[in-house]
C-alpha positions as CSV (number, residue, x, y, z in Angstrom):
1,M,119.2,37.2,59.4
2,D,122.4,36.0,60.7
3,K,124.3,33.0,59.5
4,T,123.5,31.3,62.7
5,F,119.7,31.6,62.0
6,P,119.1,30.2,58.5
7,A,115.3,30.1,59.2
8,G,115.4,33.9,59.1
9,W,116.2,33.8,55.4
10,A,113.4,31.4,54.8
11,I,110.9,33.7,56.6
12,A,112.1,36.7,54.7
13,T,111.8,35.0,51.4
14,L,108.3,33.7,52.2
15,A,107.3,37.2,53.3
16,L,108.6,38.7,50.0
17,I,106.8,36.1,47.9
18,A,103.6,36.6,49.9
19,Y,103.9,40.4,49.3
20,F,104.4,39.8,45.6
21,F,101.3,37.6,45.3
22,I,99.1,39.9,47.4
23,A,100.2,43.0,45.4
24,I,99.4,41.2,42.1
25,L,96.0,40.1,43.4
26,L,95.1,43.5,44.8
27,T,96.3,45.8,42.1
28,G,96.2,43.6,39.1
29,E,99.4,45.0,37.8
30,V,102.7,43.2,38.0
31,S,105.0,46.0,37.2
32,L,104.3,48.1,40.2
33,S,104.6,45.2,42.6
34,V,107.8,44.0,40.9
35,T,109.3,47.5,41.2
36,V,108.5,47.7,44.9
37,L,109.8,44.2,45.4
38,L,113.1,45.1,43.6
39,L,113.4,48.2,45.8
40,V,112.9,46.2,48.9
41,L,115.4,43.6,47.8
42,V,118.0,46.2,46.9
43,I,117.6,48.0,50.2
44,G,117.8,44.7,52.0
45,F,120.9,43.7,50.1
46,L,122.6,47.0,50.8
47,T,121.8,46.9,54.5
48,Y,123.1,43.3,54.6
49,K,126.3,44.4,52.9
50,L,126.8,47.4,55.1
51,K,126.1,45.4,58.2
52,F,128.8,42.8,57.3
53,R,131.1,45.5,56.1
54,R,130.7,47.2,59.5
55,L,131.3,43.8,61.1
56,R,134.5,43.3,59.0
57,N,135.5,46.8,60.0
58,L,134.7,46.0,63.6
59,E,136.7,42.8,63.4
60,L,139.6,44.9,61.9
61,I,139.3,47.5,64.6
62,M,139.2,44.8,67.3
63,R,142.3,43.2,65.8
64,M,144.0,46.5,65.7
65,Y,143.0,47.2,69.3
66,T,144.3,43.8,70.3
67,D,147.6,44.4,68.5
68,F,147.8,47.9,70.1
69,T,147.3,46.6,73.6
70,G,149.8,43.8,73.0
71,T,152.3,46.4,71.8
72,L,151.7,48.5,74.8
73,E,152.2,45.5,77.1
74,R,155.5,44.6,75.3
75,I,156.6,48.3,75.7
76,K,155.7,48.2,79.4
77,E,157.6,44.9,79.9
78,G,160.6,46.4,78.1
79,V,160.6,49.5,80.2
80,A,160.2,47.3,83.4
81,E,163.1,45.1,82.2
82,D,165.3,48.2,81.5
83,E,164.4,49.7,84.9
84,A,165.3,46.4,86.6
85,R,168.6,46.2,84.7
86,R,169.4,49.8,85.6
87,R,168.6,49.2,89.3
88,A,170.7,46.0,89.3
89,A,173.6,47.8,87.7
90,A,173.3,50.6,90.3
91,D,173.2,48.0,93.1
92,R,176.2,46.3,91.7
93,E,178.1,49.6,91.4
94,R,177.1,50.5,95.0
95,Q,178.2,47.1,96.2
96,V,181.6,47.4,94.4
97,L,182.2,50.8,96.0
98,M,181.3,49.5,99.4
99,Q,183.8,46.6,98.9
100,R,186.5,49.0,97.8
101,E,185.9,51.1,100.9
102,S,186.0,48.1,103.2
103,R,189.2,46.8,101.5
104,R,190.8,50.3,102.0
105,A,189.8,50.3,105.6
106,D,191.0,46.7,106.2
107,R,194.4,46.9,104.6
108,P,197.3,48.3,106.6
109,K,198.3,51.7,105.6
110,E,201.8,51.7,104.2
111,S,202.1,55.4,104.6
112,S,201.4,55.2,108.3
113,T,204.8,53.7,109.1
114,A,206.5,56.5,107.0
115,D,204.3,59.0,108.7
116,K,205.4,57.7,112.1
117,K,209.1,57.8,111.1
118,Y,208.7,61.5,110.0
119,T,206.7,62.3,113.0
120,E,209.3,60.9,115.3
121,M,212.1,62.9,113.4
122,I,210.1,66.1,113.7
123,E,209.3,65.6,117.4
124,R,213.0,64.8,118.1
125,R,214.1,68.0,116.3
126,V,211.5,70.0,118.1
127,R,212.8,68.6,121.5
128,E,216.4,69.3,120.5
129,S,215.6,72.8,119.4
130,R,213.7,73.4,122.7
131,S,216.5,72.0,124.7
132,N,219.0,74.2,122.8
133,Q,216.7,77.2,123.4
134,D,216.5,76.3,127.1
135,K,220.3,76.1,127.3
136,R,220.7,79.5,125.6
137,E,218.1,81.1,127.8
138,G,219.9,79.6,130.8
139,T,223.2,80.9,129.7
140,N,221.7,84.3,128.9
141,E,220.2,84.5,132.4
142,T,223.5,83.7,134.1
143,E,225.3,86.3,132.1
144,S,222.8,89.0,133.0
C-alpha cells in the first residue's frame, strides 16, 4: 500500500469493512468483531509506520553513504593533488640542480689559470733543482 498505488488503500478498507460486516452477521456480537478489527488496524498502522521509519532510516543511510563516498573521493583527489605537487616540486628541484651543474661545466674555471701559473712555477723549480743536482753530481764525479 504505497503512495504510488492509492487503490491498495481502497482495497484494504473494503476488505476490513467486509470483515466487520461478516463477523457481525456470523457471531451476532459487535464487540468481538470490533476488538479484532481494532487489533488488525493497530497492527497495520504499526507495520506501516515501521516500514516508513525504515525507509526514512534507509534514506538517511543512503544519504550518509553518498556523503561518505563523496568525502572519500575528495580525500583521494586531495592526495592525488598533493602527490602531483610533490612530484612537480621534485622535478623542478632536479631540473634546477641539472641547470646548476651544466652552468658549472660551461663556465670557464678561474682557478684553472691560477693552477697553471703555480704548476709552471713548480715545474720550473723542479727543473732547476734537477739541473742543480746534475751539476753537483757532475762536479762530484770529476773530483773523485
